[in-house]
C-alpha positions, 0 to 999 in steps of 0.5 A, a space after each residue: 351498179 349499172 344494169 346489164 344490157 343485152 348484146 346481140 351478134 348482129 350488133 358486133 363490130 370489129 374493135 378499133 384496136 387490138 392489144 397483142 400483148 401486155 407486160 406487167 410489173 407489180 410492186 406491192 408494199 403496205 400503203 401503195 401498189 404500183 403497177 407498170 403495164 406496157 402494151 403493144 396496141 395495133 390500130 385495126 384498119 385506116 380509121 381515126 378513132 381515139 384509143 381511150 384508156 378507162 381507168 376509173 378510180 385509178 391514179 395515172 402517173 405516166 403515159 408514154 407513146 413509143 417511149 415518149 411521155 404523152 401530155 
C-alpha cells in the first residue's frame, strides 16, 4: 500500500464535479456480483476537466451518458 500523505487546508480546492445522488442495484450470486450504479454528476463551474472513473480491480461492462452508451 502507499504511505498516507498529509493534507492541509491551505491546499484545498473545490472539486471539479459534485455527485448529488447515486442509485445502486446489487445482485449477488455464488460466483458473481453485479452492481448497477446510476449517478447524477454536476460540473462545478466552467472548466473542461475530464470526469475520471477510478475502478481499479473492477470489470466495467457499460458506461452511459444521458442514457447513451459511451465508447
